[in-house]
C-alpha positions as CSV (number, residue, x, y, z in Angstrom):
1,X,-20.3,-31.8,-8.7
2,X,-17.1,-31.1,-6.7
3,X,-15.2,-30.7,-9.8
4,X,-17.6,-27.7,-11.6
5,X,-17.5,-26.2,-7.7
6,X,-13.8,-26.0,-8.2
7,X,-13.5,-24.9,-11.6
8,X,-16.3,-22.2,-10.5
9,X,-14.4,-21.5,-7.3
10,X,-11.4,-21.0,-9.0
11,X,-12.3,-18.9,-11.8
12,X,-14.1,-16.3,-8.7
13,X,-10.6,-16.6,-7.2
14,X,-9.0,-15.8,-10.5
15,X,-11.1,-13.4,-11.4
16,X,-11.0,-11.6,-7.8
17,X,-7.6,-11.5,-8.1
18,X,-7.9,-9.6,-12.0
19,X,-10.3,-7.1,-10.8
20,X,-7.7,-6.0,-7.4
21,X,-5.0,-5.8,-9.5
22,X,-6.5,-3.5,-12.2
23,X,-7.9,-1.9,-9.5
24,X,-4.9,-0.8,-8.1
25,X,-2.9,-0.5,-11.0
26,X,-5.7,2.7,-11.4
27,X,-5.4,4.0,-8.0
28,X,-1.4,4.0,-8.4
29,X,-1.3,5.6,-12.2
30,X,-4.2,8.3,-10.5
31,X,-2.1,8.7,-7.4
32,X,1.1,9.6,-9.8
33,X,-1.0,11.5,-12.1
34,X,-2.5,13.8,-9.3
35,X,1.6,14.5,-7.8
36,X,3.2,14.9,-11.0
37,X,0.0,17.8,-11.5
38,X,1.7,19.3,-8.7
39,X,5.1,19.0,-9.5
40,X,7.2,21.4,-11.3
41,X,8.0,19.7,-14.7
42,X,11.3,20.7,-15.5
43,X,14.0,19.7,-18.6
44,X,16.7,17.8,-18.1
45,X,19.3,19.8,-17.5
46,X,16.6,21.7,-14.4
47,X,17.0,18.8,-12.4
48,X,20.0,18.6,-11.5
49,X,22.4,15.3,-10.9
50,X,20.1,12.7,-12.7
51,X,21.2,11.5,-15.5
52,X,18.2,11.1,-18.7
53,X,18.6,7.3,-19.5
54,X,16.8,4.3,-19.3
55,X,17.2,2.5,-16.1
56,X,17.6,-1.2,-17.7
57,X,17.6,-2.8,-13.8
58,X,14.6,-1.1,-12.6
59,X,12.5,-1.9,-16.1
60,X,13.7,-5.7,-15.5
61,X,12.6,-5.4,-12.1
62,X,9.5,-3.9,-12.5
63,X,8.6,-6.6,-15.9
64,X,9.9,-9.9,-13.8
65,X,8.0,-8.8,-10.8
66,X,5.3,-7.9,-11.9
67,X,4.6,-11.0,-13.9
68,X,6.3,-13.1,-11.6
69,X,4.4,-12.5,-8.7
70,X,0.6,-12.2,-11.0
71,X,1.5,-15.5,-12.1
72,X,2.4,-17.3,-8.7
73,X,-1.1,-15.5,-7.2
74,X,-2.5,-17.8,-9.5
75,X,-0.9,-20.6,-9.3
76,X,-0.8,-20.4,-5.7
77,X,-5.2,-20.6,-6.0
78,X,-5.4,-23.1,-8.8
79,X,-3.2,-25.6,-6.4
80,X,-5.3,-25.7,-3.8
81,X,-8.2,-27.7,-6.0
82,X,-10.6,-28.5,-3.7
83,X,-9.2,-28.0,-0.1
84,X,-9.1,-24.5,0.8
85,X,-5.5,-22.1,1.6
86,X,-3.9,-23.0,5.2
87,X,-2.7,-20.5,7.6
88,X,0.9,-20.6,6.0
89,X,-0.2,-20.4,2.9
90,X,-2.2,-17.8,3.0
91,X,1.1,-15.3,4.5
92,X,2.7,-16.4,1.0
93,X,-0.4,-14.8,-0.9
94,X,-0.2,-12.1,1.3
95,X,3.7,-11.9,0.6
96,X,3.5,-12.2,-3.2
97,X,0.2,-9.0,-3.2
98,X,2.2,-7.5,-0.8
99,X,5.4,-7.6,-3.5
100,X,3.5,-6.4,-6.3
101,X,1.5,-3.5,-4.6
102,X,5.3,-2.4,-4.1
103,X,6.3,-2.7,-7.3
104,X,3.6,-1.4,-9.2
105,X,3.4,2.2,-6.5
106,X,6.7,2.8,-6.8
107,X,8.3,1.6,-9.8
108,X,6.3,4.2,-11.7
109,X,7.7,7.2,-10.2
110,X,11.4,5.9,-10.9
111,X,10.8,5.8,-14.5
112,X,9.0,8.9,-14.5
113,X,12.4,10.7,-12.9
114,X,14.8,9.6,-15.1
115,X,12.6,10.7,-18.1
116,X,12.7,14.1,-16.9
117,X,8.6,14.2,-16.7
118,X,9.1,15.3,-13.0
119,X,11.4,15.7,-10.0
120,X,11.8,14.3,-7.3
121,X,13.2,17.0,-5.3
122,X,10.7,20.0,-6.5
123,X,7.6,17.8,-6.0
124,X,7.8,17.3,-1.7
125,X,3.9,15.3,-2.5
126,X,5.2,13.0,-5.0
127,X,8.4,12.5,-2.8
128,X,6.5,11.8,0.2
129,X,3.5,9.6,-1.9
130,X,7.3,7.1,-2.5
131,X,8.8,7.1,0.8
132,X,5.8,6.1,2.0
133,X,4.9,3.0,-0.8
134,X,8.7,2.2,0.1
135,X,8.4,2.0,3.7
136,X,5.7,0.5,3.9
137,X,5.9,-2.5,1.1
138,X,9.7,-2.7,2.2
139,X,8.7,-3.2,6.0
140,X,5.4,-5.4,5.7
141,X,7.7,-7.6,3.6
142,X,10.0,-8.2,6.6
143,X,6.8,-8.8,9.1
144,X,5.1,-11.4,6.6
145,X,7.9,-13.3,6.2
146,X,8.6,-13.4,10.1
147,X,5.1,-13.6,10.4
148,X,5.8,-16.8,8.0
149,X,8.7,-18.4,10.1
150,X,6.7,-18.3,14.0
151,X,3.6,-20.0,11.9
152,X,5.8,-23.1,11.3
153,X,7.4,-22.8,14.9
154,X,4.4,-23.2,16.2
155,X,3.2,-26.4,13.5
156,X,6.5,-27.9,14.2
157,X,7.5,-27.8,17.4
158,X,4.4,-26.6,19.4
159,X,1.6,-28.7,17.6
160,X,-1.0,-29.3,20.2
161,X,-1.4,-25.7,20.8
162,X,-1.4,-24.2,17.3
163,X,-4.2,-26.8,16.7
164,X,-6.0,-25.5,19.5
165,X,-6.4,-22.1,18.5
166,X,-8.8,-20.5,15.6
167,X,-6.5,-20.3,12.6
168,X,-8.9,-18.2,10.5
169,X,-9.0,-15.8,13.4
170,X,-6.0,-15.3,14.1
171,X,-4.1,-15.5,11.0
172,X,-6.5,-12.7,9.1
173,X,-6.2,-10.8,12.6
174,X,-1.9,-10.9,12.0
175,X,-2.0,-9.8,8.5
176,X,-4.3,-6.7,9.4
177,X,-1.7,-5.9,12.3
178,X,1.2,-6.1,9.7
179,X,-0.3,-3.7,7.4
180,X,-1.4,-1.6,9.8
181,X,1.7,-1.1,11.4
182,X,3.2,-1.3,8.4
183,X,0.9,2.1,7.4
184,X,2.0,3.9,11.1
185,X,5.5,3.5,10.1
186,X,5.3,4.4,7.4
187,X,3.2,7.8,7.7
188,X,5.8,8.8,11.0
189,X,7.8,10.8,8.5
190,X,5.2,12.7,7.2
191,X,3.8,13.8,10.5
192,X,7.4,14.5,12.0
193,X,9.1,12.2,13.5
194,X,12.3,12.0,11.0
195,X,11.4,13.3,7.5
196,X,11.4,11.8,3.6
197,X,13.8,13.3,1.4
198,X,15.6,12.2,-2.2
199,X,18.5,10.1,-2.2
200,X,21.3,9.3,-5.2
201,X,20.6,9.6,-7.6
202,X,17.5,11.4,-6.9
203,X,15.3,8.8,-8.6
204,X,13.7,7.8,-5.1
205,X,13.0,9.0,-2.0
206,X,12.8,7.3,1.2
207,X,13.6,8.7,5.3
208,X,16.6,10.7,6.1
209,X,19.0,8.7,7.6
210,X,22.1,10.9,7.6
211,X,19.9,13.4,9.3
212,X,21.3,15.1,12.4
213,X,17.9,15.4,14.3
214,X,16.9,13.4,17.2
215,X,13.7,12.8,15.0
216,X,15.5,11.4,12.0
217,X,17.8,9.6,14.4
218,X,15.0,7.6,16.5
219,X,13.2,6.9,13.3
220,X,16.0,6.1,11.5
221,X,17.5,3.1,14.4
222,X,13.9,2.2,15.0
223,X,13.1,1.3,11.5
224,X,16.7,-0.7,10.9
225,X,17.0,-2.3,14.1
226,X,13.4,-3.6,13.9
227,X,13.5,-4.6,10.4
228,X,16.8,-6.3,11.0
229,X,15.8,-7.5,14.9
230,X,13.3,-9.5,12.9
231,X,15.8,-11.3,10.0
232,X,17.7,-12.2,13.3
233,X,15.0,-13.7,14.7
234,X,13.7,-15.5,11.2
235,X,16.9,-16.9,11.0
236,X,16.2,-18.5,14.2
237,X,13.0,-19.7,14.6
238,X,13.6,-21.4,10.8
239,X,17.2,-23.1,12.4
240,X,14.3,-24.5,15.9
241,X,12.2,-25.8,12.9
242,X,14.8,-27.6,11.2
243,X,16.8,-28.9,14.5
244,X,13.1,-29.8,15.7
245,X,11.9,-32.1,12.2
246,X,15.4,-33.7,12.3
247,X,14.9,-34.7,16.0
248,X,11.4,-36.2,16.4
249,X,9.9,-34.0,18.6
250,X,6.9,-33.6,16.5
251,X,5.6,-36.7,16.0
252,X,5.5,-37.3,20.2
253,X,3.2,-34.9,20.9
254,X,1.4,-36.0,17.5
255,X,-1.8,-38.4,17.2
256,X,-3.1,-40.6,15.0
257,X,-2.7,-43.2,12.4
258,X,1.7,-44.4,11.0
259,X,-0.1,-42.4,7.3
260,X,-1.2,-39.5,8.3
261,X,1.6,-39.1,10.3
262,X,4.0,-39.8,7.5
263,X,1.9,-36.9,5.5
264,X,2.1,-34.6,8.2
265,X,5.5,-35.0,8.2
266,X,6.5,-34.4,5.0
267,X,4.2,-31.7,4.8
268,X,5.6,-30.0,7.3
269,X,9.4,-30.7,5.7
270,X,8.2,-29.2,2.5
271,X,7.2,-26.2,4.3
272,X,10.4,-25.4,6.2
273,X,12.0,-26.0,2.9
274,X,10.1,-23.8,1.3
275,X,10.7,-21.2,4.3
276,X,13.9,-21.5,4.5
277,X,14.7,-20.4,0.9
278,X,12.3,-17.5,1.5
279,X,14.2,-16.5,4.6
280,X,17.8,-17.3,3.1
281,X,16.7,-15.2,-0.3
282,X,15.6,-12.4,2.0
283,X,18.0,-11.6,4.6
284,X,20.6,-12.1,1.8
285,X,18.5,-8.9,0.0
286,X,17.1,-7.0,2.6
287,X,20.1,-7.7,5.3
288,X,22.6,-4.9,3.6
289,X,20.4,-3.0,3.1
290,X,19.3,-2.8,6.9
291,X,23.1,-2.3,7.5
292,X,24.1,0.4,5.2
293,X,20.9,2.2,7.5
294,X,22.5,2.4,10.4
295,X,26.4,2.8,9.5
296,X,24.3,5.8,7.7
297,X,22.7,7.1,10.8
298,X,25.5,5.9,13.2
299,X,28.1,8.1,11.0
300,X,31.2,5.3,11.4
301,X,32.1,5.1,8.2
302,X,33.2,7.8,5.2
303,X,28.8,8.7,3.3
304,X,28.9,6.3,0.3
305,X,26.1,6.7,-2.2
306,X,26.8,4.1,-4.5
307,X,26.9,1.7,-1.6
308,X,23.3,3.0,-0.6
309,X,22.4,2.8,-4.0
310,X,23.1,-1.0,-4.4
311,X,21.8,-2.3,-1.2
312,X,18.5,-0.7,-2.4
313,X,19.0,-2.3,-5.8
314,X,19.7,-5.6,-3.8
315,X,16.3,-5.4,-1.2
316,X,14.0,-5.0,-4.5
317,X,15.0,-7.9,-6.2
318,X,13.8,-9.7,-3.6
319,X,10.0,-9.2,-4.8
320,X,11.4,-10.7,-7.9
321,X,13.0,-13.9,-6.5
322,X,9.8,-15.0,-4.0
323,X,7.4,-16.2,-7.2
324,X,10.3,-18.1,-8.1
325,X,10.5,-20.2,-5.3
326,X,6.7,-20.3,-5.2
327,X,6.9,-22.1,-8.7
328,X,9.6,-24.5,-7.3
329,X,7.4,-26.0,-4.6
330,X,4.3,-26.1,-6.8
331,X,6.2,-28.5,-8.8
332,X,8.3,-30.4,-6.7
333,X,4.3,-30.9,-5.0
334,X,2.4,-31.7,-8.1
335,X,1.8,-35.0,-7.0
336,X,0.9,-34.3,-3.0
337,X,-2.0,-31.4,-3.4
338,X,-2.1,-31.6,1.0
339,X,1.4,-30.6,0.9
340,X,0.0,-27.0,-0.7
341,X,-3.3,-27.3,0.8
342,X,-4.6,-27.1,4.6
343,X,-6.4,-30.8,5.5
344,X,-8.2,-29.9,8.2
345,X,-8.4,-34.0,9.2
346,X,-4.8,-34.0,9.5
347,X,-4.2,-30.7,11.7
348,X,-6.0,-32.4,14.5
349,X,-4.0,-33.1,17.5
């Protein structure tokens, strides 16, 4: 009966994921078509500055990102077997969904721009749409990784507090708060705090990080410093978790049998190693882009459009690389499902 319920539940989860992705894809396509209807369709020579060529890097990252994140979501749902997802892995699923959402809502615009179907410079609505999606997906990713680090910090270093609260309610509240905050930040340039403009090579839109207006500077510093600050705090929390595990502080305040302690220790270490890998790639991919935004806003060095584009491309590859760590961790933990799932009995103080 347990196996049958698990099979049915797994099939239901897979169906839900598939339906969600299908709806999301249709919504994105419809939005793009509506924006395209309002855009001025110009021949290649009219959209000055954008060469009509196939963006190989963008195509490769799009294909790998979509396939990788869909498979990662399915892997996490299938790996949980008879146990429900814990807080940490709900955040992992949310990260995969956010990465997937960011890819399928922005890449089609890039492809349309390079193919000459639309010109972002002449379509304010399409430019605002792309900038909104890029700001939302980027900021949400940063915040989710930060939430993952915060979860491990409390779980490892403050287990009594961690297990004494209603984690299911809190994680749902945190995820909703992250998405809501990201939406609010994304809509500010459209509302007047800053502005969205086309950037080199006229294939993507983002807020104006070269703006001279006070509003542009306020929003520019707010976004970049917030992102860079979260990256730094995430790194610090990871370092504290590693030190806590090594020093054995975790075992002092936990009760239970020796076998349970060893099981919890193994789970903590596995999750922490996974998180460290995610954060390292995350920092390497996103920090250069955030630093470029601060440099451009402060005008400390000469303007360099190619450096900005390269930093953006590097940041976009974070969405492609994340699923790889999920697959690797799943293979390493295949003989111990408790590492990838929450065991309520072991999590009690």
